Backbone as ProteinMPNN parsed JSONL, in Angstrom:
{"seq_chain_A": "MSPNAPKTPPRQIRIGDEWYAFDKAAKSMDTERAAVIREFIAWYLREPGAKIPKRPERAAWHEEAGE", "coords_chain_A": {"N_chain_A": [[7.119, 16.162, 38.711], [10.013, 16.835, 36.698], [10.168, 18.972, 33.83], [11.958, 18.106, 32.171], [12.269, 15.368, 32.406], [12.998, 11.836, 31.726], [11.098, 9.652, 29.521], [11.095, 7.072, 29.718], [12.661, 4.734, 31.974], [16.368, 4.634, 32.928], [18.556, 2.251, 31.467], [20.999, -0.053, 32.143], [24.004, -1.084, 30.405], [26.928, -3.046, 29.607], [29.714, -1.607, 27.899], [32.66, -1.274, 25.95], [35.528, 0.828, 25.256], [34.656, 1.574, 22.717], [32.3, 2.894, 23.042], [32.782, 5.421, 23.177], [33.845, 6.083, 20.584], [31.509, 5.428, 19.177], [29.78, 7.492, 20.117], [31.058, 9.83, 18.916], [30.491, 8.91, 16.265], [27.727, 8.913, 16.051], [27.108, 11.394, 16.604], [28.314, 12.74, 14.174], [26.405, 12.131, 12.431], [24.421, 14.0, 13.269], [22.729, 13.127, 15.384], [21.986, 11.188, 18.349], [23.619, 8.731, 20.645], [21.7, 7.224, 21.916], [19.334, 7.418, 20.438], [20.069, 6.038, 18.113], [20.449, 3.433, 18.942], [17.741, 2.923, 19.862], [16.497, 2.868, 17.385], [17.912, 0.867, 16.213], [17.004, -1.383, 17.812], [14.475, -1.216, 17.362], [14.348, -2.158, 14.635], [15.573, -4.6, 14.776], [13.689, -6.001, 16.19], [11.934, -6.217, 14.472], [9.84, -4.337, 14.046], [6.944, -2.873, 12.764], [7.666, -0.849, 9.78], [10.034, -0.112, 10.677], [13.612, 0.837, 10.265], [16.995, -0.249, 9.491], [19.485, 1.692, 11.103], [21.154, 4.38, 9.524], [24.732, 4.559, 8.829], [27.31, 6.4, 9.346], [29.995, 7.563, 7.146], [33.371, 6.098, 7.598], [35.316, 8.09, 7.767], [34.224, 10.358, 8.622], [34.141, 10.484, 11.359], [36.225, 9.178, 12.545], [39.351, 9.276, 13.86], [42.472, 8.637, 12.497], [45.394, 7.082, 13.436], [48.229, 8.944, 14.271], [47.461, 11.431, 13.246]], "CA_chain_A": [[7.98, 15.673, 37.708], [10.516, 17.945, 36.06], [9.907, 19.099, 32.297], [13.142, 17.188, 31.206], [12.235, 13.943, 32.984], [12.819, 11.071, 30.467], [9.861, 8.77, 29.367], [11.606, 5.704, 30.105], [13.868, 4.588, 32.971], [17.653, 4.299, 32.266], [18.918, 0.833, 31.457], [22.603, -0.211, 32.069], [24.655, -2.252, 29.697], [28.383, -2.757, 29.628], [30.291, -1.372, 26.603], [34.084, -0.792, 26.125], [35.782, 2.153, 24.842], [33.859, 1.79, 21.616], [31.247, 3.883, 23.503], [33.187, 6.929, 22.853], [33.668, 6.295, 19.109], [29.989, 5.467, 18.844], [29.268, 8.844, 20.355], [31.45, 10.553, 17.626], [29.955, 8.508, 15.0], [26.214, 9.341, 16.079], [27.094, 12.935, 16.416], [28.694, 13.236, 12.941], [25.002, 12.155, 11.782], [23.48, 14.872, 13.885], [21.749, 12.375, 16.343], [22.581, 10.68, 19.951], [23.736, 7.321, 20.643], [20.415, 6.513, 22.414], [18.407, 7.247, 19.363], [20.626, 5.075, 17.289], [20.192, 2.172, 19.653], [16.328, 2.712, 19.74], [16.457, 2.61, 15.769], [18.303, -0.565, 16.013], [16.175, -2.229, 18.517], [13.161, -1.356, 16.559], [14.647, -2.789, 13.412], [15.957, -5.941, 15.294], [12.44, -6.519, 16.803], [10.99, -6.137, 13.162], [8.645, -3.365, 14.173], [6.458, -2.293, 11.344], [8.196, 0.396, 9.326], [11.432, 0.221, 11.319], [14.662, 0.469, 9.099], [18.421, -0.265, 10.163], [20.002, 2.974, 11.152], [22.281, 4.603, 8.623], [25.875, 4.575, 9.355], [28.278, 7.446, 8.58], [31.292, 7.009, 6.663], [34.281, 6.077, 8.752], [36.12, 9.198, 7.794], [33.375, 11.405, 9.221], [34.149, 10.586, 12.83], [37.361, 8.279, 12.907], [40.786, 9.83, 13.703], [43.63, 7.854, 12.098], [46.593, 7.199, 14.37], [49.291, 9.787, 13.822], [46.815, 12.586, 12.728]], "C_chain_A": [[8.634, 16.832, 37.068], [10.212, 17.945, 34.398], [10.962, 18.223, 31.558], [13.236, 15.825, 31.754], [12.12, 13.027, 31.623], [11.493, 10.257, 30.587], [10.107, 7.527, 29.707], [12.732, 5.767, 31.13], [15.172, 4.255, 32.331], [17.692, 2.827, 32.41], [20.51, 0.852, 31.556], [22.973, -1.286, 31.285], [26.139, -2.122, 29.784], [28.961, -2.646, 28.183], [31.696, -0.984, 26.913], [34.289, 0.495, 25.633], [35.267, 2.316, 23.417], [32.775, 2.819, 21.862], [31.577, 5.251, 23.048], [33.233, 7.303, 21.365], [32.206, 6.298, 18.501], [29.43, 6.931, 18.937], [29.736, 9.782, 19.187], [30.695, 10.402, 16.457], [28.445, 9.019, 14.967], [26.361, 10.724, 15.92], [27.416, 13.468, 15.151], [27.301, 12.908, 12.068], [24.027, 12.928, 12.519], [22.555, 14.067, 14.713], [22.62, 12.034, 17.642], [22.687, 9.089, 19.815], [22.435, 6.628, 21.108], [19.35, 6.419, 21.238], [18.773, 6.271, 18.359], [20.179, 3.634, 17.721], [18.68, 1.904, 19.578], [16.009, 2.3, 18.319], [16.786, 1.015, 15.653], [17.6, -1.702, 16.549], [14.925, -2.415, 17.803], [13.126, -2.304, 15.242], [14.896, -4.352, 13.689], [14.749, -6.678, 15.526], [11.388, -6.663, 15.52], [9.696, -5.419, 13.435], [8.22, -2.839, 12.836], [7.071, -0.831, 10.963], [9.747, 0.766, 9.837], [12.519, -0.108, 10.324], [15.914, 0.465, 10.055], [18.836, 1.198, 10.225], [21.07, 3.207, 10.2], [23.388, 5.067, 9.243], [26.691, 5.771, 8.549], [29.45, 6.618, 8.152], [32.278, 7.113, 7.688], [35.075, 7.467, 8.935], [35.456, 10.467, 8.464], [33.642, 11.65, 10.792], [35.541, 10.001, 13.214], [38.593, 9.131, 12.813], [41.834, 8.747, 13.534], [44.81, 8.164, 13.103], [47.687, 7.955, 13.569], [48.764, 11.162, 12.994], [47.217, 13.585, 13.643]], "O_chain_A": [[7.939, 17.825, 36.855], [10.042, 16.873, 33.816], [10.752, 17.72, 30.454], [14.258, 15.166, 31.562], [11.399, 13.31, 30.666], [10.877, 10.211, 31.653], [9.133, 6.848, 30.034], [13.58, 6.659, 31.157], [15.162, 3.64, 31.265], [17.043, 2.211, 33.255], [21.166, 1.761, 31.047], [22.389, -2.364, 31.39], [26.576, -1.003, 30.052], [28.704, -3.518, 27.352], [31.968, -0.433, 27.98], [33.345, 1.282, 25.559], [35.544, 3.412, 22.931], [32.387, 3.542, 20.944], [30.76, 6.064, 22.615], [32.852, 8.374, 20.892], [31.822, 7.0, 17.565], [28.769, 7.47, 18.049], [28.908, 10.438, 18.555], [30.288, 11.317, 15.74], [27.99, 9.498, 13.929], [25.691, 11.262, 15.04], [26.939, 14.563, 14.855], [27.183, 13.494, 10.992], [22.843, 12.597, 12.455], [21.398, 14.485, 14.668], [23.721, 12.524, 17.893], [22.013, 8.375, 19.072], [22.155, 5.511, 20.674], [18.606, 5.445, 21.126], [17.884, 5.674, 17.751], [19.641, 2.83, 16.96], [18.306, 0.774, 19.262], [15.23, 1.362, 18.148], [16.075, 0.158, 15.129], [17.535, -2.792, 15.98], [14.378, -3.505, 17.636], [12.18, -3.004, 14.88], [14.474, -5.221, 12.926], [14.658, -7.848, 15.155], [10.254, -7.137, 15.606], [8.609, -5.875, 13.079], [8.994, -2.444, 11.963], [6.979, 0.152, 11.7], [10.439, 1.708, 9.451], [12.457, -1.118, 9.623], [15.925, 1.022, 11.152], [18.464, 1.907, 9.29], [21.898, 2.313, 10.022], [23.264, 5.902, 10.138], [26.648, 5.957, 7.333], [29.825, 5.507, 8.528], [32.213, 7.976, 8.563], [35.415, 7.893, 10.039], [36.114, 11.456, 8.79], [33.429, 12.712, 11.375], [35.998, 10.398, 14.286], [38.862, 9.677, 11.743], [42.026, 7.976, 14.473], [45.102, 9.295, 13.493], [47.998, 7.654, 12.416], [49.495, 11.823, 12.257], [46.833, 14.746, 13.498]]}, "name": "protein", "num_of_chains": 1, "seq": "MSPNAPKTPPRQIRIGDEWYAFDKAAKSMDTERAAVIREFIAWYLREPGAKIPKRPERAAWHEEAGE"}
């Protein structure tokens, strides 16, 4: 096994173009999409101590049309 092998197998879900905006938003919070999704799942499942992930301000990642 390589040292960079993930601890869990990859899962597939279908997401539209929001996936790219989600990436920008996650990066604006110095994290990755996968980490945010794991936090959300733990919160959704009511895991002890889990909290809903914080969201960035829209202006931190969103590019308004015409900029």
